[in-house]
DOGU-793254 format. One record per residue: x, y, z of N, C-alpha, C in turn. Coordinates in steps of 0.001 Angstrom, whole numbers, plus 524288, in hexadecimal, padded with zeros to 5 digits. Example, Ala and Ser with C-alpha at 12.3 -4.5 7.8 and 13.67 -1.06 7.14 Angstrom:
833867E9C681E788300C7EE6C81E78833907F31C81E78;832327F73681BA8835667FBDC81BE4832648001E81EBE;
REM end
This chain:
829407B4BE8772682E797B74887447832297B85E87739;838857B669877A783BF47B8E7879AD83CE87BED7876E7;840057C1F687BB88406E7C6EF87B388445F7C77B875B7;847DC7C4308754A84BA07C4A4870B2849B17C31786C59;845F97BFFE86B1D8430E7BFFA866FC83F2A7C2AF8657B;83C6C7C6D4869C0839757CB47868B283CEA7CEF5866AD;841817D0F3868B3844F87D48586799847457D2C88611D;846F07CF1E85F9F848F37CD60859D18443D7D02585719;83EBF7CF23857F383A8A7CE89855D8838F97D5A485416;83BBD7D76B8590383A797DD7E8593F83E157DFD3854DC;842FB7DD0685525847347E06B85306844E47DE0D84CCE;841B27D9A884B6D840D67D80F8460683D737DCC5843CD;838EA7DEC5847C8834F07E0AD847D7836387E6818450F;83A587E7E78496883D277ED9B8474C83FF87ED1684205;841917EA298420E845F97EA0C83CBA840AF7E968836E2;83C917E662837D0839F47E5E083437838DF7ED258317A;8387B7EF1183536836FA7F33B8340883A627F8E383245;83E6B7F90983682841687FBE283637844B37FE578317C;847237FA5182D9D84A4D7FAF282A64846277FD5582630;8413C7FC258256683E017FF04821A283ADD80317824B3;83C5B804B682919838E3808D182C03836E880B9E82912;838BD80FBB8274F837E0814DC82413833DE813C881E87;835D180F7281B778335D80DC08174482CF680A7A818CD;82CC18085E81E07828868062F81EA98253D80A2E820D4;8274080E1C824728243E812CA825CF8217A8153A82143;823B6816EA81CC18228681913817DA81DFA817F7815AD;81E26811288157E81BF480E91813868161A80EA6816DF;816F380DC881BF68114F80D1681F5B80ED6811F481E8B;812A28163A81E6080EB781BEE81EB180C8C81DAF8193C;80FEB81C058155C80C7281C0A80F90808AF818E080DDC;80816813AE811378059A8112D80FD87FF04811FD8130E;8008881429818627FBFF8174C81BCA7FA6081B34817AF;7FCB481EBA815EA7F9D5823DA8136B7F7508216A80E95;7F9EB81C9480B3B7F6EE81A16807297F1F3819218085E;7F0E48173380C9E7EC0B814A080DD17E8018185B80CC8;7E84D81E4380E3D7E4478221180E567E6F8826CA80984;7E927825678052A7EB0B828F3802C47E66D829D57FEF7;7E25E826BE7FE2E7DD5D82A307FAEE7DACB82CBD7FE46;7DB5182CA8803657D99883090807FF7DADE8363D807EE;7E0AC834938072A7E41883AC3808AB7E40283C82802EF;7E27F8399D7FF077E29783C437F9E27DD8283F687F9CA;7D8C883E347FB1A7D4A283FCB7FB327D4E08451C80014;7D7F08449E804EC7D75B847FD807D47DB0784DC180620;7E02884C78802C07E2F9850A9803427E4258530B7FBFA;7DFAC84E667F8DE7E030850377F2957DA978510A7F123;7D8C2856477F05C7D271856887F0347D236855747EACF;7D56C855927E66F7D478853517E31E7D2EF84DF67E1FD;7D40B84AC57E5D47D2DC8450D7E5C97CE06843597E7BA;7CA53848537E9237C53E8469F7EC1E7C1A58466E7E826;7BEA38426A7E9FB7B988842587E4C37B566844CF7E7A0;7B448847A97E8617B0C884C1E7E9F87AAB084B087E76C;7A71584A0F7EA387A2068472C7E90D79D2D84A367EB6D;79CAE84E297EB2F799708513E7EF597927F84FAD7EE7E;7914084D937E98178CBC84C837E73E78A1F846677E6C2;79039843007E8F578FF383D0F7EB8678F1583C3A7E413;790B283C407E0DD790AD839F77DB93793D1834EE7DCDA;79291831D37D84D793C982CFF7D728798F782E967D3E6;79CEA82A5B7D4767A03B829437D15579EB98285D7CB48;7A1E782BA47C97D7A12382C567C26F7A52C8278B7C0C6;7A2048262F7BD6D7A5348224D7B9AD7AB02823557B872;7AE4B81E3D7B8777B46C81FC27B8157B4FA822817B253;7B10E821197AEEB7B30B822487A8277B1D4828947A83F;7ADFB82B8A7ABD97AE458306C7AB657B254833B17AF68;7B42E832737B2307B87F833BB7B45E7BE75832827B127;7BF5882F4A7AE797C2DF82EDA7A9B17C1E9833B07A58F;7BE0B833387A37C7BB7A8382C79F9A7BD7083E137A31D;7B9D683E2E7A7D77BD68843317A9C27C30C844DC7A919;7C53B8409E7AA847CBB8840907AA187CC7A842D97A5BA;7CA7783F547A0227CC6D83FDA79BF77CA9A8461A7999F;7C6698483B79D167C55284DF379B8C7C9268512479D2E;7C9AC84F5A7A14C7CD2E854D17A4FD7D361853A47A2F6;7D4CA850527A31B7DB1784FD679EAC7DAC084F27799A7;7DA72852967964D7DA9584F98790687DE9F84AA97903A;7DC848486A78C697E1EA8438978B4A7E14F83F1E78F95;7E01983F94793DE7E0A983CB6797AE7DFF18376579608;7E2B183360797627E21B82D81797B77E1B182B9479B5F;7DD44828D179D337DC7F826E97A2167DD9A8206B7A230;7E07581FBF7A7237E32B81AFB7A7837E057816F57AB38;7DEB681A347AFFA7DAE6817C47B3E67D8A481B427B6CF;7D5BB8189D7B9347D16081BA37BCE47D0A5818C97C238;7D17681AD17C6ED7D1B6818597CC1C7CD2E81BDE7CEF4;7C8A8818B17D05D7C4FF81AE37D5717C621819AA7DA7D;7C83181DCF7DD377C96B81E4D7E39E7C62C81E157E60A;7C5FE820397EBF17C11C821E17EF2A7BE428235A7ED09;7B931824877EE867B59B8269F7EE1C7B71482C167EF96;7B99582E547F3757BA58833C17F3ED7BED0835BC7F01D;7C1C5832267ED547C5E3833307EA967C491832E37E51E;7C6F0836DE7E0937C70D838137DC207C758832177D9AA;7C60E831017D3F47C81782CD57D1027CD5382DF07CE19;7D0B482AE77CC757D5C282CDA7CCC37D61D82A317C58E;7D60D82D4D7C2477D6BB82CF87BC787DC8182D627BB24;7E05B828CF7B9A27E4EC8297F7B7FE7E47782A017B33A;7E73682E237AF0D7E72F82F9D7A9B07EC9D831AC7A86C;7ECE0831A17A4257F20E834187A1197F08B8377279D30;7F33283CA679B917F0AE83FE6797727F5B5841A779514;7F5AE8432B7901F7FA87844B178D317FCD08475E78F98;7FCC284B2B7939D8007984D92798538001A84C6279D6A;7FE1D848A979F1B7FE4B845BB7A3BE7FE4A8409D7A1DE;8036983F317A4A6805D3839CD7A49C801F8835BA7A756;8015B8385B7ABDF7FD508338B7B0267FBA58373C7B3A7;7F626837A57B5C07F3F483A767B90B7EEEE837D27BA39;7EC3E839007BFA87E7F7836D57C1907E53783C267C32A;7DF9483C0D7BFC47DB67840727C0A87D81883DB47C497;7D6A1841577C81E7D31D8411A7CD837CF72842327CAFF;7CB5783E167C9D97C59083F9E7C9707C19483DE07CC40;7BDDA840DC7CDD17B9DC840D97D1A17B64183E157CF64;7B5F7839957D1637B239834A57CFF07AC878364E7CF0D;7AB33839197D2547A48883B8D7D1D47A42F841147CDA6;7A7A1843F87CDE57A5DE848F07CA917A90B847C17C522;7AC98844D47C4C87B01C843627C0707B3ED8480A7BFC4;7B44884CA97C24E7B87E84FA87C3107BE0784D097C40E;7C14784FC07C0847C7DE84E4E7BFF97C98F852797C36F;7CB31851917CA8F7CC4B854E77CD737D237855C07CCAB;7D550852167CB7D7DB0D854357CA4C7DE1384FCB7C7FA;7E22D8508F7C5A47E5DD84E077C38B7EA1484D3C7C5FF;7ECCE849067C6617F115847A87CA457F455845877C4EC;7F920847177C5BB7FCDD844E77C1F0801A18435A7C5E3;8009D8430D7CA1080555840897CCBE801DE83B8D7D09A;8057E838F67D27880410834DC7D5D980094836C27DA6E;7FC278342F7DCB87F891836997E14A7FB818359F7E64A;7F8DE8376A7E9997F998834AE7EEDC7F9AA82FAA7EFB8;7F3F682D2C7EE157F4738284D7EEB97F6068254C7EC96;7F7A28275D7E7097FB7D8222F7E479801A8823147E70D;8037D8289B7E878807278293B7EB68808C6825377F03E;804DA8262F7F32880538824037F92D8051C81D4B7F856;802BB81BE57F4E2801FF816407F37A807BC813917F21F;809FF815D77ED6E80E1C815437EC00812B6815CA7EE0D;812B88191A7F2C88177D81B927F6CC816DD816117F9B9;812188155E7FABE810F6810C57FF19812D880AD97FD6D;8108380AFB7F7BB810848065B7F5DB815878032B7F2D5;8195A807987F14081E438062B7EE7E822E980A717F03C;8211680DD37F2C5824BF813677F4BE827CA816417F02D;823C3816F37EB66824698192E7E62382959817FB7E41B;82AF9812FD7E45D82D7F810CB7E1A082C7880EC37DBE5;82ED580EF67D8D982E1680E107D27482CAF807BF7D181;828478079B7CE768276B802717CD7D829CE800FC7C7DB;82B3A7FB6D7C79382EBA7F91E7C30082D0E7F4807C32A;829117F3817BE56826F27ED887BC108241C7EB287C1E6;820687ECF17C44281D427ED137C79B8216B7EA9D7CD54;8250F7EE297CE3A82A0E7EC9D7D21982B607F2EA7D41F;82A8A7F30B7D90D82BA87F7E27DC5882F9A7F6CC7E0FF;834737F9587E1718376E7F6CB7E662833567F9747EC5B;831447FDC77EB1E82E09800287EEB38291E7FC8D7F02A;826CC7FA817EC378234A7F6DB7ED47823CE7F2A27F141;828847F0FB7EF8782CA57EB7A7F33682CC27EE2D7F947;82E127F3C77F947830C97F5CD7FE4982C227F553802E1;828327F87C7FE8D822827F84A8034081F897F30F8043C;81F817F033800B881C337EA5A80233820507E76C80581;824E67E7DA80600828F57E50D80943827647E73C80FD9;825CA7ECB580FD1824127EE1681510820BE7E953816FC;81DBF7E7B681528819987E3F8817CD81C6C7DFCD81B18;820FE7DF528188E824637DB0681CB5826A47DC9D82229;827A87E2DB820A1827F07E513825B8822727E53482940;81F277E74782786819CC7E63A82A9D8191B7E2EF82CED;8175D7DE4582A1E818467D8EA82BBF81A9D7D68582EA0;81F587D73082F30824557D4F48325D824F57D7A3837DE;823537DDDE836328229A7E10283B0A81E477E00683E1A;81A487DEDB83C5F815CE7DBE48403D8166A7D87A84244;818F97D56283F3781AAF7CF148424D81D7E7D05684799;821DF7D2258462D8252A7D22284A0A8232E7D5F984E2E;8200F7D83584D0381E247DD54850BF81B777DA008548D;818D67D6A6852CD814657D2188564B8179B7CF7885993;81BEF7CD8B8577981D9A7CA2485AC4822277CE3E85F14;823857D25A85EFC8270B7D4A4861A9822377D75C86652;81EBA7D8E786540819C67D9C38684C816A77D6DA86A4D;819987D65F86FFF816D97D23F87331810157D343872B4;80D627CE4D87492806E17CF8A873FA805227D4E887223;8080A7D45886CC08048E7D9F0869948000D7DB0686AF3;7FC0B7D4DD869E57F5997D57E86B977F3C97D9EC86E28;7F6FA7DA1A873F47F49E7DEB8877E47F3557E3A8875FD;7F7107E4ED872847F5D17EB1E86F487EFFF7EBB786D45;7EE0A7E78086B837E86F7E75186C197E3007E96386E2E;7E4DA7E72F8747B7E2B97E83D8788E7E4B17EBC187BDD;7EAD37EBB487BDB7EBB27EEF187F3C7F0A57F22387DCE;7EF037F5FC879717F2EA7F8BA8778B7F6187FCBB87AA8;7FAC67FD4B87A657FF1E800AF87E28801FC8051287B44;801B88088587CA0804C780C5187A48807A9810B287F00;80AFE80F798802C80D93812BB8841280F2A8173F8824E;80F1681CFB883BE80FF6821978802C813B98231788578;812DC82314889F7816B1824F688DC081B758229B8907A;81DB381D7588D2C8223081B9D88DDB8263081C15889FB;8271E81FB28879882B6981FF68843F8297C81F1F87DC2;82C2E8224587B2482C058206D874E482C0F81B2B873C9;8302C816F5873FF8306A812D78728E82C5480F32874DC;82A5F80E8687AF6825BF80CDD87B368210080EFF87890;81F3B813EF8773781B1A815CF874DB81B178123C86F7D;82028814EC86BC58202E811E38672981FBC80C6C86677;8218C80A4786A6E82088804EA86A0981AFB8019186B6A;817B8804CB86DE88133C804FA86F2B80E888050C86A4C;810C4809BC868FB80DAE80C5086384810478070485E4A;81338805DC85EBA815778027285A788137C7FD6E85A6C;812F97FA1885F52810237F64C8601880B6C7F57985EB0;807997FA03861E3802547FBA1861A2800EB7FB5A85B16;8033C7FED9858F1801C97FEE88539D802A77F9A084FE4;807697F6CB850C08079C7F21684E3B803BA7ED7F84FE1;802A57ED1B853E67FDC87EA09855AA7F9677EB02853E8;7F6737F071853C27F0F67F1BA851FB7F1657F1DE84C1E;7F5807F131849927F5A07F1648440C7F9317EDD18429E;7F7887E7BF844307F9657E381843B57F6DE7E34383DF6;7F1AA7E3AC83EAA7EEB17E1B7838457EFB87E485834AF;7F1BE7EA17835FB7F39E7ECCD830BF7F8527EA3682EF8;7FB907EB0A832618012C7E844830B9800817E3DA82CEC;7FD637E0ED82F8C7FCEC7DB3F82B137F9DB7DC7E82613;7F63F7E01F827427F4217E117820F47F91E7E44A81E3E;7FAAE7E7608202B7FEC07EA4F81BBF802CF7E5DD81A50;8054C7E3DE81F3E809767DFFC81DA78086A7DB3981914;804717DA678195C8028F7D625815338024E7D6E681131;7FE177DCD18111C7FC687DEFF80C71802447E05780937;805297E29380C2680AC57E48D80AFC80E337E0508074A;80E3F7DC7580C128112E7D7BF80A1980F407D5F78034C;80A0D7D63A8035B807BF7D5047FDAF809167D8AE7F9A2;808FF7DCDB7FAB080C617E1B77F6CF811977DF757F583;814577DCDB7FA2E819777DA757F811819BE7D6177F4A8;8157C7D1E77F588814D97CEBC7F270813877D06F7ED5C;80EF47D4437ECC080EE37D4EE7E7948120C7D8797E47B;815A97DBF67E66181ADA7DD467E41781F1D7D9077E2FE;81E187D5347E55C8219F7D1117E30B81EEA7CE157DDE9;819187CDEB7DFAB816C87CB677D924817967CE517D5C4;816517D50B7D6208180C7D7CD7D16A81BE77D8E07CEFC;820437D7C87D255825E27D66C7CFBE825B17D2327CD7E;824427CDAF7CF588243B7C8C87CBA581F187CA017C7B4;81C567CCD17C7478183B7CD3D7C13C814557C9807C3AA;813327C9867C89380ED97C5ED7C8D680AB97C8667CB5B;8058C7C9BC7C93F801157CB957C9787FDA97C8267CC36;7F9487CA547CE797F5227C82A7D18C7F1B97C7197CCF6;7F01F7C99F7C86D7ED727C95B7C5737F0027C9837BFFF;7ED7F7C7D57BC507F07E7C7757B70D7ECCA7CA8A7B39C;7EFE27CDE67B2F07ECB97D3997AEF07EAB57D0657A967;7E7477D1A37A7B47E4E17D1297A2D87E9507D21C79D51;7E90D7CD6079A257EBFE7CEBF795047EA4D7D38779316;7EE277D61078FBD7EDC97DA5B78E507E8A77DAA67893E;7E6AA7DDB2787F47E2BA7DD01783CA7E58E7DA9C77DC3;7E4DA7D85F77B157E8507D6A2776FE7E6B27DB717721D;7E9667DB8276EAC7EAE17E0AF76ACE7E5987DE8876658;7E3607DAD6766E27DF127D975763D17D9D07DA99764FF;7DA5B7DC14769F17D65C7DE4D76CFE7D4D37E3B376C9C;7D93E7E64C76CE97D9217ECDF76BE77D67C7ED5776725;7D3F97F042766647D0D67F33C75FEF7D3FD7F50B75D2E;7D4AB7F422757C57D6C77F686753C67D54E7FB1075335;7D8907FEBB751717D724804D6751B97D97E806E574BF4;7D67680AF1749D27D92B80D22744EE7DC44811BF745F2;7DF52811C074A0B7E388816E874A9D7E03B819E974F08;7DD2B817E1751907D99F81AFA756667D995815FB75B0E;7DA028194975F107DA7B81696765BA7D58B8137F7642D;7D59580E36765907D09080B16766537CD0880BFD76A93;7C7AB80CE176B137C59080D65770287C4F6809DA77418;7C788809DB7789C7C5F48064477BFF7C19F806D077FBD;7BFD18033F7815F7BB2E80329785277BA438084C78949;7B6EC8099D789867B64080F9278E117B7AA80D6C7921F;7B79F810C4795517BA0180F6F79B887B54780DF879D5A;7AEC68100979CEF7AB0D80F6879F1B7A94C809BC79E40;7AA5780868799DA7A810802AC7974D7ABEE7FEC479A95;7B1D97FEAB79AD47B56F7FBEF79D947B33D7FACD7A47D;7B127801307A59D7AF3F7FF5C7AB477AB5E7FC3B7AA9D;7A7577FD867A7947A2CF7F9CD7A7D67A31A7F2ED7A69C;7A8E87F28C7A3627A8CD7ECC47A2CA7A9DF7EB787A85C;7ADA97EE917AB6D7B0307EBA57B0547ABAA7EB557B3BD;7A8D87EEE57B3A27A3337EEBD7B70B7A0FE7E9DE7B672;7A0117E8357B26779CC07E4427B04879FFF7DE937B286;7A5037E0097B0617A7E67DA237B35A7A8277DAB37B898;7A95F7DEC07BBDC7A9DC7DE697C2137A4C87E2027C470;7A1D37E2B87C48079D187E4DC7C6BE79E097E6557CB59;7A05A7E4CA7D0067A1967E5FF7D4CB7A46D7E9B17D675;7A9B97EA8A7D0FC7AD3C7EC437D2027AC557F1087D355;7B0A17F5397D6897B00A7F9F27D8E77B4227FC877D56E;7B2797FFD87D1CE7B84B801107CE147BA40804457D081;7C029804937CF577C337809077D2537C7F0809EA7CF23;7C929806417CA577CE68808227C6727CB5C807247C12C;7CD13809B47BD317CD53807DF7B6BC7D2CC809CC7B526;7D4C2805DD7B3637D984806B47B1137D8B58070C7A990;7D96F80AFD7A87D7D89480B3D7A2047DCA0806A479E8B;7DC3D805527994E7DF8B80200796F27E439805C7795FF;7E928803997973B7EE23806ED795AD7EEDA805D379083;7EEAB8015F78D737EFBF801C3787CF7EAF57FCF9785C8;7EB3E7FD2D77FE37E6D57FA6877C817E67B7F57D78006;7EA067F2D07827B7E9117ED9F782C97E8397EC3378873;7E5DE7F14578BBC7E5167F279791AE7DFE27F0EB792C4;7DE767F0F4796E37D8BC7EF5A798207D8027F5E979CD9;7D28F7F52379C657D0857F8F47A1DC7D0A47F6227A5CB;7D1CE7F6EC7A9497D2FC7F4E87AEB27CE7D7F81C7B381;7CB6E7F65B7B4897C6A97F74F7B8567C7B07F4B57BCAB;7C7DB7F78C7C0D77CA217F40C7C5DB7C5367F7CF7CAD6;7C4FE7F2FF7CEEC7C1D47F5697D3A77C1C57F2257D79A;7BEEA7F35F7DA8A7C01D7EFD07DFA67B9C27EC4A7E06C;7BA5B7E7257E3B17B6C47E4767E31A7B3677E5397E806;7B2E57E9057EB777B0567E9187EFFA7B2697E7547F492;7B6A97E3497F3FE7B8D17E1587F7F87BD497E4F97FA95;7BBFF7E7687FF5D7C0747EA498011A7C66C7E89F80128;7C5B97E39B802087CBCE7E16A8021E7CE517E2907FD69;7CC807E25A7F8DD7CF267E3437F3D07CEED7E7F57F2A1;7D37D7E9CC7EF337D3927EE3E7EBC97D06D7F05A7E912;7D16F7F5577E7477CC097F71C7E2C27CDE87F5A87DD84;7D1017F3787DE4B7D35F7EF1E7D80E7D2F77EB4D7D630;7D01A7E7767DB617D08A7E3907DB527CC8E7E0EF7D705;7C9AC7E1DC7D51C7C5ED7E0907CFC07C7617E4397CB27;7C8D07E0BA7C5A87C9F97E3BC7C1197C7E67E1557BCCD;7C6747E5987B9EC7C4E77E2E37B34E7C8AA7E4D27B093;7CA317E22D7AC3B7CD607E4B07A89B7C9BA7E3EA7A282;7C8897E7857A03A7C5437E97F79D997C80E7E9D4796D3;7C7927E83F795307CAD47E81378EFD7C6B57EE4C78BD3;7CB247F13D78B727C94E7F6C47899D7C7217F711783FE;7C7577F1BC781A77C58D7F2EB77BF57C0487EF4877BD4;7BF997EBB077DE17BA417E8A677B8A7B8557E87E781F4;7B9AE7E945787DA7B69E7E8BC78B597B7937E45D78EE7;7B93D7DF9478AFB7B99D7DC6878EC27BD217DB6D793A7;7BBF47D85F797AC7BECE7D86579C0B7C3497D44379BB9;7C81F7D60A79B027CC3B7D2B979C257CC067D0837A12E;7CC8D7D2567A4DB7CCCB7D04B7AAE87CAD47D20B7AF27;7C9277CE517B2087C4717D05D7B7077C6D07CEF87BC7B;7C99B7D27F7C0877CC387D08B7C4BB7C73F7D2567C971;7C62B7CD9F7CB857C1327CE527D02F7C4567CE1D7D599;7C2D47CEE87D8A47C47B7CDA27DEAA7C25B7C7267DF9B;7BE217C5E17DD2C7BD857BF0E7DD707BFA37BD477DA46;7C32C7B85F7DCEA7C5D57B5647DA3E7CB8D7B6587D94E;7CD5F7BB3E7DC427D1467BD9D7DCEB7D64E7B7397DFD8;7DA927B7867DF277DECD7B38A7E11E7E1147B6D97E626;7E42F7B31F7E8257E4A67B65F7ED677E9C47BB137EB75;7ED1E7BB137E7B97F0177BE3E7E7E77ED117C2CE7E43E;7E9A47C3CE7E1467E5017C6D27DEF47E3AF7C97A7E4FE;7E0127C6E27E84E7DE7F7C8337EBC27E1EA7CB897EFCD;7E5AD7CA917F2297E98D7CDD37F4597EBED7D2AC7F188;7EC807D1A27EB5C7ECAE7D6B87E9387EA017DC617E98D;7E44F7D8FB7EA597DFE07DD0B7EB387DEEE7DF1E7EFDD;7E2047DC5E7F3BB7DF667DDD17FA8A7E3BA7DF607FC41;7E7557DECE7FA697ECC17E1097FC9E7EBC37E8397FDA4;7EB7A7EA1D7FB437E9EB7F0797FABB7E5F87F1FA7FEE9;7E0527EFD47FD7C7DCA07F19F8025E7E0CC7F0BF807B2;7E16F7EC82808E77E3767EB0780DDC7E8697EE9080EDD;7EAC27EF2680BF87EFB67F32780D347EFC67F8BE80D2D;7EB0A7FAA280BB77EA547FF1080A557E449801B080EF4;7E3727FC7080F9F7DF007FE388123D7D9498000381029;7D8407FE0480AB07D4128011B8086C7CF7D7FCFB8092F;7CE9E7F93480CC57CB317F59480BFE7C6A47F75580E96;7C6E97FAB78111A7C3197FD61813097C1878016F8121F;7C4048058280E4B7C39B80AC480DBF7C6B180D14810E8;7C4168127D812F47C7A08169C814C67C6D98141581AB5;7C3D78115B81C557C3668102F8225C7C9E380CD3822B1;7CA0080870820AF7CE31804C08210D7D39C8087181E5F;7D41F80BFE81A5E7D7108106A81A1C7DAB9811DD81D86;7D51A813FA8221C7D80B816BE8270E7DA048132A82B50;7D84680E8C82AFA7D9B580A0382E747DF23808CF82CC1;7E0E8808838270C7E590807278255B7E91480CA7825AF;7E7CB810F8826527E9BE8143E826A07EC11815A682B97;7E8FF81434830037EB5E814938355E7EF5581157835A7;7EE0580B3C834F07F190808ED835E57F7BC80907832D8;7F63D80BB582E717FAF780CDD82B2B7FE0180FCB82F1B;7FCB681360831227FEA6818DD835088015D8159283938;7FD97810C783B9F7FFF780DE383FB3805C580ADD83D26;8050E808BC8390780960805AE8377D80E2880902835DD;80D9880D9C8345B8109C812D18343F812F681425838ED;8100F814C483CE98122C8159D841618156E8117E844A3;813DB80CC78435A8171780789844BF81C7D807BB8436C;81CB3809F283DB88224F80A4C83C218260180DD483D39;822E4811C583ED58257381635842F58277F8157C84807;822C4813BA84B338239B81111850868281380C5C8500D;8270F808F584D4A82AF78052584CD2830888071F84CF6;831D180A97848758363680CA184728839408101384D23;834BD811EF8501F836D4815648534E83824811F6858AA;834B180DAA859838358F809F385D7983C448072385C36;83A89805078570B83FFF80292856118464C8061E857BF;844FA80A47856DB849A280EE08565884A5480E1E85C79;846448113085E7E8465C810DE864CC849CB80DC186829;84838808C58657E848CE802A0869F984FFB8037C8684B;850DA8040086277855B08023F8613D8597480804864B1;856C180CEB8644585B2480F528668485B5480E6A86BF0;8571580E9086F78856A980BCB8757085B29807C28762C;85AE88031E8726A85E6F7FE0E87304863398001F87242;864348049786E078696E8063886E3286CD6808D887135;8689680C9E8742D86A23810458788D86B1780BD887CC8;867A18091A87E308692D805E8882B086F7F803CB88187;86F238012A87D4B875907FECB87BC1879DD8017D87CA1;877D2806C187C0787D2580A7087D3A87D9480B8B882A2;879BB80B6B8857D8794880C8588B0087B10809A388F17;87A71803B688BAB87D30800B888F0E882E87FF688900B;8838D7FEEB8942D889D880001895D988C327FAC3892E2;890AD7FCAF891FF895BB7F88389099896AF7F39F89512;896527EFFA894108988D7EC2B8981989D917EA608970B;8A1967EE1889B928A78E7EC0989AE08A7ED7E6EE89D72;8AB697E355899708AD177DF9189A968B1097DE3889F9E;8B0467DD028A40D8B3EC7DBD38A7BA8B7AA7DA058A694;8BDFF7DA2F8A5E48C1617D6848A5AE8C4B17D64C8AB78;8C5717D0B38AB618C8597CFEE8B0FC8CE787CFA38AF97;8D16B7D41B8B2328D68A7D36F8B2158D9117CEEB8B340;8DDA07CC778B0078DFAE7C8B58B0818E2177C7A88B733;8E1E07C2F68B9648E4F97C43E8BE2B8EAEE7C36C8BD76;8EE8C7C5DC8C0D78F4857C6CF8BFAC8F6E37C1228C2EA;8FA5C7BF418C08E8FBF17B90D8C1E0900347BBFD8C496;900D97B8878C814905EF7B8F08CC9C90B607B9098C8C9;90FE07BBF38C9CE913487BB438C6B7916307B6BD8C6FC;9174C7B48E8CAE6919A67AFDA8CAEF916C67AB898C723;911A87AC688C5AD90FA97A8848C1AA911AC7A9778BCD1;912E27AF768BCD49149D7B0E38B69191A537AFC88B67D;91CD37AEF98BAB9922DB7ADDD8BA57922457A7C18B8A4;91DE27A4EA8BAE591DB279FF08BAF59214479CE78BF38;922447A08F8C30B923D079DDC8C89E9213D79DB88CC94;
REM end
């Protein structure tokens, strides 16, 4: 490749990142922290730890809901989420004097260890990384678009970087990091070395981020991967004599879901929000590529009928991508082991964003300095010859 062409590719590579350098760096860092947000919560928040010195089995979810209702009078539980085995179960609820809160319940002892009335650290980091805390309006958020558009920066920088870096594959067998030849050379070697060794990571993050961009466009146009079950008709809602009708108990709804999908690993339960809504029971399939909500059962709270079942088997391409994007993007496919790998390479990607800025700025300053020191060439003007006097007089 000609030197002039490589120079053009280098400029493109730099300008893919420089205009959004600070935003890109923030997104990389928050995403890296979000990968291990559960582990950081366990480390810094003792109330979030699920102590189990007696090695007890998990209590049934209805018992955890009852514990919250007994602790907080008038609590109206809306959902229950099971996290990792070392973390508490999160029970979301509202009460007369509490608009919205999350109870941290030990899944082994049933003790309500804390009541969190604000946003959690996990929720904050996921929100900051996912849509920069921009508000949502009718399934639309400017922040979500800004973040997902960074996937084009990742993929574009990866492709142009490979074009600029001659024989990049040598970095796998003969890595080079020159520490004694100046900051510019050191940062350049570090940037290229990190880029080559994280090619697989850049590809995974770039492609999943590109999917999030497509997903945002689909949401904005009200296109869903799954068709939600039709609301329960009013004729199916029991008549009452002024008293609230009794709906199916949570334990019964869970039994219906277990009978429908015996292999589902329960992770999340959502209570009916209104008389025409369903119990939503969600869990994983055991396939590490799919998220923990890929299988769902919608149970009628009045008669126990199953309104809809979602399984990993038989999913179309759009549904499969919807449920494998998060595990690939956040590195949860192999538990804590892959989380650590994603965290390390997230730091590498963040470092590449910083080192790329340093390299480009240093090269720009050096080139500007060379141009300033370069002497200006003076144009030599040859003086006109003096004509003889007689030629002037025409004699």
